[in-house]
N, C-alpha and C positions, 0 to 999 in steps of 0.2 A: 421562498423552498426551503430554506433552513428552517424559517419557524414551524414549518410541519415535520423535516426530517428529524431535526434533534429531540422533540420527546416522542416520537416512535420510535428512535433509536435508543432511546435512555427506557424507554416501555419493553425495548427488545431485551436489553441487557436482565432485566426482571421477571421479564414472562414473554418469552420469543410467542407464545401461540398468539396471546391478546395481542402483542404487535402485529402478528400477519393478519389475526381478525378486523382489526382497525383499518390497516391497509387495504383490505379487501372491501371493506365497507364504503370506503373513499367513493369507488366509482370510478377510479382515473382512466379516462379512452386509451386505447390502444393507439391513436393517432400522438398521445403525449409518450408515448411508452419507448418508441422506437428513438426519437431524436435522444433520450436520456439514456437506452441501452448503447445508442454510439458515442455519446458523450465521454460517457463513463469508461469504454472502451477505452478511447483514443487519452483519456486523464490515465489510467492502468498503464497502457504503454508508455507514457512518458513517464510514470512514477518509476517503472521498471527500470529504463533507461538511466535516471537520475541514479537511481539506486546502485544499478551493478557499476557506475562511473565513480562513485563514492567509496563501492566495497573494495577490500583487498583483493589481489588476483592472484590466480594461484597459477604457476607454470603451465598445467596443460587444461585448457577450460573449453568447454563449447564453444562453439561459435555461434552467437546468437544471428538470427537475421536480422536482416533491415527492419529499422523499426514501421516501415509500412508492411512488410510480410508478415510482423509480428500483431500488427493492428488488425490485418486482413485473416490470420491462421486464428486470433482470438475471437473474433466477431464469429466465424463458423462455428469453432468449440464452443461458444456460449450459447449459439441460438438452436445449434445440434443436443443442446444441452438441456434448454429451456422445452424444444420440444418430446425430447426421451422421458424429461421427469412427468409433462401433461401423459404422453402417451402410455410410458411402463405404469404410471399412478391409475390411470384407467384400467389399465388390463389387469390392476390387483383392486381392483371394485371403487376405486375414487372417482369425485365427482368434480373434480377440478376442471376448469377452462386453460387453454393454452393463453388468451389472455391476462389471465391469475397467475400465472406461472411465469408469463413474463413481468408482472409488475415485481413479485417478490425476488424476482431473482437479480432484477435492478435495483430495489431497495438491497438486497444483499452485497450485490456489486460497489455501491454506494459505501457501505459501511465498511470494506474490504478497502475501498479506497482512503476512508479516513484513517484505516488503520496501515497505509502504507504511507501518510503522511506523518505519524506519532512514530514510524519504524524509518523513518527517512532523520527526522529530527532526532531519534536515539543515534544513529548512525552517528551524527554529526556532535555529539556531546556525552553520550555514556554507550560507545560502540559494543561493550560487552554485554549488555543488555538486550540490543537489538537483536541477538538471534533467539535470544530467550522470548521474548514478545513476538517474534514471527512464528516460533512456535504455538506459543499460547493463540494467537491470531488465528493460524490454521486449526485448532480445534475450537475454540470459539465459531468459527465461520461453516464449520460441518456440524455443532450442535444447531446453530441457527436454520441451517440448512434443514436437517432431521425434522425439526417444530414446525417451521415454514411448510414444508408439504406434508407432514400430520394433518394441519391448516388447511392447506389448500386442498388436498382430498377428501379429508373427513376424516383420517384415519385414527383412531383411538388408540390405537397402539403404535410406540416410536419407533419399536420394531419392524411392521409393516412401513412407515417412513423411513427407516435407513435401509429397507431391503431395495426402498425405490431408487434411494440416492444411491445404491451400490451397484444396482442393475444399469441406471442412468450413466454413471461415473463410466461404468466399463465400456460402454457403448460409444462415448465420448472421448475416453482413450484411445478405443481403436482409429476414431476418425483421426483424432490428432497425432498419432504414430502414423498414420497414412501419411498425414500433411507434412509432418516433418521428413519423413523420406521424399517424398516429391517436392521440396523444395530445398533438401540436402542441408537442414540446418543441424545442430547440435552435434556435428561433427567435433571430437575433442582433436585441437593441434596445438603444438606449443606454441607461445606467445614469442619466446624469446629467441628465436631461429633464425 
């Protein structure tokens, strides 16, 4: 699997649209995508737990949900995001299919997970660079996502793809806030009381 991931990830650095086209041309079956989707969510939650364990704590920090709840919330939000990217893109005249949106999301999550690994190493050896790397990774992920959606839906304009990302993100954020309210997570409490 790495012999496929690494060249396409390298291609995504230089030409994200070309990388998305390469992925879509592979014809990966949906049955293979769901296990990869849940594996990456699990790895991401583990990565978040490890990074928060080695990161400096603030006196008042949000109480994170337990890992199982975090994984469930992440799976729901990610699934909703895939569905929204597909539906919003279609409403904007796009031609992408759900399984293609899922494939590109799984690939993007794999790149983000690789970034989490690099961030963890930076936290251990160069902690001052870890924050900068995290910000750069967020910007890069947004850039990739916009280009992937443009390719997915056949948009010639990155602005249209950005609009799709923003609308889908707004919908996913509403679901996220609802879930966080439902679980009671994210409430700040002093840790040294």
